[in-house]
C-alpha positions in Angstrom: 12.7 -12.7 25.5 10.7 -11.1 22.7 11.7 -7.8 21.1 9.4 -4.8 21.1 7.4 -4.6 17.9 8.6 -1.8 15.6 6.3 0.8 14.1 5.3 0.1 10.5 5.6 3.9 9.7 7.8 6.6 11.0 6.3 8.7 13.9 5.3 12.3 13.2 5.3 15.3 15.6 2.3 15.2 17.8 1.1 18.6 16.7 1.1 17.5 13.1 -0.8 14.3 14.0 -3.3 16.3 16.0 -3.9 18.6 13.0 -4.6 15.6 10.8 -7.1 14.1 13.4 -8.9 17.5 13.8 -9.1 18.1 10.1 -10.3 14.5 9.4 -12.9 14.5 12.2 -14.0 18.0 11.5 -14.4 17.5 7.8 -16.6 14.5 8.5 -18.9 16.4 10.9 -19.1 19.5 8.7 -19.9 17.6 5.5 -22.5 15.5 7.3 -24.0 18.7 8.7 -24.3 20.2 5.2 -25.9 17.0 3.9 -28.3 17.1 6.9 -29.3 20.6 6.0 -29.9 19.7 2.4 -31.9 16.7 3.5 -34.1 18.8 5.7 -34.5 21.6 3.1 -35.8 19.1 0.5 -37.6 16.7 2.9 -41.1 17.4 1.5 -40.1 16.6 -2.0 -38.0 13.6 -1.0 -41.0 12.3 1.0 -43.3 12.5 -2.0 -40.8 11.0 -4.4 -39.3 8.2 -2.2 -41.9 7.7 0.5 -39.9 8.6 3.6 -41.3 6.8 6.6 -42.3 8.1 10.0 -39.2 8.3 12.1 -38.3 6.5 15.3 -36.9 9.9 16.4 -39.4 12.7 17.1 -39.4 15.3 14.4 -37.4 13.2 11.9 -38.4 11.1 8.9 -36.7 7.8 8.1 -35.1 7.0 4.8 -36.0 3.3 3.9 -34.3 3.4 0.5 -31.4 1.1 1.4 -32.9 -2.2 0.3 -30.5 -4.4 2.2 -30.9 -2.6 5.5 -34.7 -2.5 5.2 -34.8 -6.2 4.3 -32.7 -7.4 7.2 -34.4 -5.1 9.7 -37.8 -6.4 8.7 -36.6 -10.1 8.7 -34.9 -9.5 12.1 -38.2 -8.2 13.6 -40.2 -11.0 12.0 -38.2 -14.1 12.7 -34.4 -13.9 12.5 -33.8 -12.4 16.0 -35.9 -15.2 17.5 -34.2 -18.0 15.5 -30.7 -16.7 16.3 -31.7 -16.5 20.0 -32.9 -20.1 19.8 -29.5 -21.1 18.3 -27.7 -19.5 21.2 -29.9 -21.2 23.8 -29.4 -24.7 22.1 -25.7 -24.1 21.8 -25.3 -23.3 25.5 -27.6 -26.1 26.7 -25.9 -28.8 24.6 -22.4 -27.5 25.6 -23.4 -28.0 29.3 -25.6 -31.2 29.1 -24.3 -33.2 26.1 -21.3 -31.7 24.3 -20.9 -34.7 22.0 -24.3 -34.0 20.4 -23.8 -30.3 20.1 -22.9 -30.3 16.3 -25.8 -32.6 15.5 -28.2 -30.5 17.5 -27.1 -27.3 15.8 -27.3 -28.9 12.4 -30.8 -30.1 13.0 -31.9 -26.7 14.4 -30.3 -24.9 11.5 -32.2 -27.1 9.0 -35.5 -26.6 10.8 -35.0 -22.8 11.1 -34.2 -22.6 7.4 -37.3 -24.6 6.5 -39.4 -22.3 8.7 -38.1 -19.2 6.9 -37.6 -20.4 3.4 -40.2 -23.1 3.3 -39.8 -26.7 2.2 -39.4 -25.7 -1.5 -36.7 -23.2 -0.7 -34.7 -25.6 1.4 -35.2 -28.3 -1.3 -33.3 -26.1 -3.8 -30.4 -26.0 -1.3 -30.5 -29.7 -0.8 -30.4 -30.3 -4.5 -27.3 -28.1 -4.8 -25.8 -29.8 -1.8 -26.4 -33.3 -3.2 -24.9 -32.4 -6.6 -21.9 -30.7 -5.0 -21.2 -33.7 -2.8 -21.5 -36.2 -5.6 -19.1 -34.2 -7.9 -16.6 -33.7 -5.0 -16.3 -37.4 -4.5 -14.6 -37.5 -7.9 -11.7 -35.3 -6.5 -11.3 -33.2 -9.6 -11.0 -29.5 -8.7 -11.8 -28.3 -12.2 -14.9 -30.4 -12.4 -16.0 -29.2 -8.9 -15.5 -25.5 -10.0 -17.5 -26.1 -13.2 -20.3 -27.7 -11.3 -20.6 -25.0 -8.6 -20.4 -22.2 -11.1 -23.3 -23.8 -13.1 -25.2 -24.1 -9.8 -24.6 -20.4 -9.0 -25.6 -19.4 -12.5 -29.1 -20.8 -11.9 -29.7 -17.7 -9.7 -29.9 -15.6 -13.0 -32.1 -17.9 -15.1 -35.4 -15.9 -15.5 -37.9 -18.8 -15.7 -36.4 -20.3 -12.5 -36.6 -16.9 -10.8 -40.3 -16.6 -11.7 -41.0 -20.1 -10.3 -39.2 -19.4 -7.1 -40.9 -16.1 -6.6 -44.3 -17.8 -6.9 -43.4 -19.8 -3.8 -43.6 -16.7 -1.6 -46.1 -14.0 -0.8 -43.5 -11.2 -0.4 -40.4 -10.2 -2.4 -38.4 -10.2 0.8 -38.8 -14.0 1.3 -37.6 -14.6 -2.2 -34.5 -12.5 -1.7 -33.7 -14.4 1.5 -33.7 -17.6 -0.7 -31.5 -15.8 -3.2 -29.0 -14.6 -0.6 -28.9 -18.1 1.1 -28.2 -19.9 -2.2 -25.4 -17.4 -3.1 -23.7 -17.7 0.3 -24.1 -21.4 0.4 -22.5 -21.5 -3.0 -19.3 -20.3 -1.5 -19.5 -23.0 1.2 -20.1 -25.7 -1.5 -17.0 -24.5 -3.4 -15.0 -24.5 -0.1 -16.1 -28.1 0.7 -15.5 -29.4 -2.8 -12.0 -28.0 -3.1 -11.0 -29.1 0.5 -12.3 -32.5 -0.3 -10.3 -32.7 -3.5 -7.1 -31.5 -1.9 -7.0 -33.5 1.3 -7.4 -37.2 1.7 -10.6 -37.9 3.7 -9.8 -38.9 7.2 -13.3 -40.4 7.7 -16.0 -42.1 5.6 -18.3 -40.5 3.0 -21.2 -40.5 5.4 -19.3 -38.5 8.0 -18.2 -36.0 5.4 -21.8 -35.6 4.2 -22.8 -34.9 7.8 -20.1 -32.3 8.2 -21.3 -30.7 4.9 -24.8 -30.5 6.3 -23.5 -28.9 9.5 -21.4 -26.4 7.6 -24.2 -25.5 5.2 -27.0 -25.0 7.7 -25.0 -23.5 10.5 -27.7 -20.9 11.4 -25.7 -17.7 12.3 -23.9 -17.7 9.0 -26.6 -19.2 6.8 -28.3 -16.2 5.2 -25.5 -13.6 4.9 -22.2 -14.8 6.3 -19.6 -13.9 7.2 -17.7 -16.6 5.3 -15.4 -19.1 6.9 -13.8 -22.0 5.1 -14.9 -25.6 5.5 -11.5 -26.6 6.9 -11.6 -23.9 9.6 -15.2 -24.7 10.4 -14.6 -28.4 11.0 -11.4 -27.9 12.9 -12.9 -25.4 15.3 -16.2 -27.3 15.8 -14.2 -30.5 16.7 -12.4 -28.7 19.6 -13.6 -29.7 23.0 -16.0 -27.2 24.6 -14.5 -25.0 27.4 -16.3 -24.2 30.6 -15.5 -20.5 31.1 -18.4 -18.2 31.3 -19.3 -16.3 28.2 -21.8 -13.9 29.8 -19.4 -10.9 29.9 -18.4 -11.4 26.3 -22.1 -11.7 25.3 -23.1 -8.5 27.2 -20.2 -6.5 25.8 -20.8 -7.5 22.2 -24.6 -7.0 22.6 -23.9 -3.5 23.8 -21.8 -2.8 20.8 -24.4 -4.2 18.4 -27.1 -2.0 19.9 -24.8 1.0 19.5 -24.0 0.2 15.9 -27.7 -0.4 15.1 -28.6 3.0 16.7 -25.8 4.7 14.7 -27.1 3.3 11.4 -30.7 4.3 12.3 -29.6 7.7 13.3 -27.8 8.2 10.0 -30.9 7.4 7.9 -33.0 9.7 10.1 -30.8 12.8 9.8 -29.3 12.3 6.3 -31.4 11.0 3.4 -28.4 9.9 1.5 -30.0 6.9 -0.2 -32.9 8.8 -1.5 -30.7 11.7 -2.7 -28.3 9.4 -4.5 -31.2 7.8 -6.4 -32.1 11.1 -8.1 -29.5 12.6 -10.4 -31.1 16.1 -10.1 -30.3 16.2 -6.4 -26.8 15.1 -7.2 -26.3 18.0 -9.6 -27.6 20.7 -7.2 -25.9 19.4 -4.0 -23.4 22.1 -2.6 -19.8 20.9 -2.7 -19.6 20.1 1.0 -22.9 18.2 1.0 -21.7 16.3 -2.1 -18.6 15.2 -0.1 -20.9 14.4 2.8 -23.0 12.2 0.6 -20.0 10.2 -0.5 -18.7 9.8 3.1 -22.2 9.0 4.4 -22.9 6.3 1.8 -19.6 4.4 2.6 -19.8 5.0 6.3 -23.4 3.7 6.4 -22.3 0.6 4.5 -19.6 0.0 7.1 -21.9 0.4 10.1 -24.5 -1.8 8.4 -22.1 -4.6 8.1 -20.8 -4.2 11.7 -24.4 -5.1 12.6 -25.0 -7.8 9.9 -21.7 -9.6 10.6 -21.5 -8.7 14.3 -24.5 -10.7 15.6 -23.6 -13.9 13.7 -20.0 -13.5 14.8 -21.0 -13.1 18.4 -23.0 -16.4 18.3 -20.2 -18.2 16.4 -17.7 -17.1 19.1 -20.0 -18.8 21.7 -19.6 -22.0 19.6 -15.8 -21.7 19.8 -15.6 -20.8 16.1 -13.1 -18.0 15.2 -15.1 -15.7 12.8 -13.4 -13.2 10.5 -12.6 -9.8 12.1 -15.4 -7.3 11.7 -14.9 -4.6 8.9 -12.4 -1.9 9.6 -13.6 1.7 9.4 -13.6 2.9 5.8 -12.4 6.3 6.8 -9.0 4.9 7.7 -8.8 2.9 4.5 -6.2 4.4 2.2 -5.7 1.7 -0.4 -7.6 -0.7 -2.6 -5.5 -3.6 -1.2 -6.3 -2.6 2.4 -10.0 -2.3 1.6 -10.2 -5.8 0.3 -8.0 -7.2 3.0 -9.8 -5.6 6.0 -13.4 -4.9 5.1 -14.7 -8.4 4.5 -11.9 -10.5 5.8 -13.8 -13.8 5.4 -14.4 -13.2 1.7 -10.8 -12.1 1.2 -9.4 -15.3 2.8 -11.8 -17.3 0.7 -10.6 -15.7 -2.5 -7.0 -16.1 -1.6 -7.3 -19.7 -0.7 -9.5 -20.9 -3.5 -8.7 -18.6 -6.5 -5.6 -16.5 -6.0 -3.1 -19.1 -4.6 -4.3 -22.1 -6.8 -3.8 -19.9 -9.9 -0.3 -19.1 -9.0 -0.7 -15.8 -7.2 2.6 -14.0 -6.7 4.7 -17.2 -6.7 4.8 -17.4 -10.5 5.6 -13.8 -11.6 3.8 -10.6 -12.4 1.7 -12.0 -15.2 0.2 -14.8 -13.1 -0.3 -12.3 -10.3 -2.3 -10.1 -12.6 -4.3 -13.0 -13.9 -5.1 -14.5 -10.5 -6.2 -11.1 -9.2 -8.3 -10.4 -12.2 -10.1 -13.8 -12.0 -10.7 -13.2 -8.3 -12.4 -9.9 -9.0 -14.2 -11.5 -11.9 -15.6 -14.1 -9.6 -16.8 -11.5 -7.0 -18.5 -9.6 -9.8 -20.3 -12.8 -11.0 -21.2 -13.8 -7.5 -22.8 -10.4 -6.8 -24.9 -10.7 -10.0 -22.6 -9.6 -12.8 -24.6 -6.4 -13.6 -22.9 -3.7 -15.7 -22.1 -1.4 -12.8 -20.6 -4.4 -11.0 -18.3 -5.0 -14.0 -17.1 -1.4 -13.8 -16.6 -1.7 -10.1 -14.6 -4.9 -10.4 -12.4 -3.4 -13.2 -11.8 -0.3 -11.1 -10.7 -2.4 -8.1 -8.5 -4.6 -10.3 -6.8 -1.6 -11.8 -6.4 0.0 -8.4 -4.8 -3.1 -6.9 -2.5 -3.5 -9.9 -1.5 0.2 -9.7 -0.7 -0.1 -6.0 1.3 -3.3 -6.5 3.1 -1.7 -9.4 4.1 1.4 -7.4 5.2 -0.8 -4.5 7.4 -2.9 -6.8 8.8 0.4 -8.3 9.8 1.8 -5.0 11.2 -1.5 -3.9 13.6 -1.6 -6.9 17.2 -1.0 -5.9 17.7 2.3 -7.7 14.5 4.0 -6.5 14.8 2.5 -3.0 18.4 3.7 -2.5 17.6 7.2 -3.9 14.6 7.5 -1.5 16.6 6.3 1.4 19.4 8.8 0.7 17.2 11.9 -0.1 14.2 11.5 2.3 13.9 11.2 6.0 11.5 8.6 7.5 8.9 11.2 8.3 9.1 12.7 4.8 8.7 9.2 3.3 5.5 8.7 5.3 4.2 12.1 4.0 4.9 11.0 0.5 3.1 7.7 1.1 0.1 9.6 2.4 0.2 12.0 -0.6 0.1 9.1 -3.0 -2.6 7.4 -0.9 -4.8 10.5 -1.2 -5.2 9.8 -4.9 -5.7 6.1 -4.3 -8.4 6.9 -1.7 -10.2 9.2 -4.1 -10.4 6.4 -6.7 -11.4 4.0 -4.0 -14.3 6.2 -2.9 -15.3 6.5 -6.5 -15.3 2.8 -7.0 -17.4 2.3 -3.8 -19.9 4.8 -5.2 -20.2 2.7 -8.3 -21.0 -0.4 -6.1 -23.3 1.4 -3.7 -25.1 3.8 -6.0 -24.6 2.7 -9.6 -22.8 4.2 -12.6 -24.9 7.4 -12.6 -23.8 8.4 -9.1 -20.1 7.9 -9.9 -20.5 9.7 -13.2 -21.9 12.8 -11.5 -19.2 12.8 -8.8 -16.5 12.4 -11.5 -17.9 15.3 -13.5 -18.5 17.7 -10.6 -15.3 16.9 -8.6 -12.7 16.1 -11.2 -13.9 17.9 -14.4 -15.9 20.9 -13.4 -14.2 21.3 -10.0 -10.6 20.5 -10.9 -9.4 23.8 -9.6 -11.9 24.5 -6.8 -13.1 21.1 -5.4 -10.3 18.6 -6.2 -7.4 20.3 -4.4 -9.2 20.7 -1.0 -10.7 17.2 -1.4 -7.2 15.7 -1.9 -5.9 17.7 1.1 -8.6 16.2 3.4 -7.9 12.7 1.9 -4.3 13.2 2.7 -5.3 13.8 6.3 -7.5 10.7 6.2 -4.5 8.7 4.9 -2.2 10.0 7.7 -4.8 9.0 10.3 -5.0 5.6 8.7 -1.3 5.2 8.6 -1.1 6.1 12.3 -3.9 3.7 13.1 -2.1 0.8 11.4 1.4 1.9 12.4 1.7 -0.8 15.1 1.6 -4.5 14.0 -1.2 -6.5 15.3 
């Protein structure tokens, strides 16, 4: 007999919770409305400056300024939707007709699809990286494998090589597809190398090479992820196929994907947040509510975008009996740096934990090693994304945020503080205190996300207008609403999974 799972946080009166929900939802809608009004009022100037496109919705323009969304939307229309559909068809046919050849068929299809999109030269770059990775991994020296793969990743930033690779393509989008593919495959190569170093090979080198090909060129995850480890990939793909129908799952997930895509498109039709954040003048003249709406819209669009970008590959992977990482959790219920890293890109989080944090000691060897392991994990993420100056600030802010949260957690877990809190505060009051502290953490989390999404200039203007100029007028109500967001987040996560 199993016991009923306990709540992670104390319950609050339903009237209080309803107030938090209403204020959270209402503040989102009102701030988005104010940003929409500002967008429409300045639409003509934004159209001249940023070339707004003719909208899919009558009477609205479309903001194409988010490079990543525009890139993947164009690639999806041109080829990716067709190639992903082909993967799904081949997966189902081989599962029914010849399950033993399924992995081989998907590997060959993935290689052909990559060659069609990236060209022979682009795929040759990946094959060279794959060959070097496999050869070094055979030596079973983790440090050497790390060094080799970091050097391979660094080739993405060598200017002469960039110019040569750009000359292979007629459009910049095709080059960026190669760039993204090499970066994501770099994570797969590191995963294979370290798993090969840590575990005795149960099969010959030729079999291991075939599995590396399959892992690298698995088409749904090839260009952009999400990330799963080599160990998980091989274990799941070796499972026997099951015969139950996947039609209901496919229809349900497809419906969700269409809804998320429509939501993302609607946002860039009614709020020109990407064009506005690119111009510091507009940031300076935004009304306070519209300024808050801009911050929320930028992070919410990023969330919805990755529901689509990870959702479609994950749906196809599920049909192949893989277990993809969970899709990102809504950023409006994120109330800590730790939770953001754990639940937004779960695949990358698991990768960092398995290959950087734990091997370096993590929390098993004391606070100093924990700080070092966390710092190197953030350093790697910064390098992997490109290592630009704004990414360095973003990584430092996240490292500091995680360290601060861990420090407070250790402080409140100490015997003296813990006993005092238990004696003086009721469970409900402890939850309110957690939400109060989380409001400050959420404010810094949003600021760090603005650095990542918009650059240093966006975060600098927000910091000046909210925390310097508006310390007495904007900061208190903002923290009050963030307190409500945190309470909603605590309620959402109050039941264990």
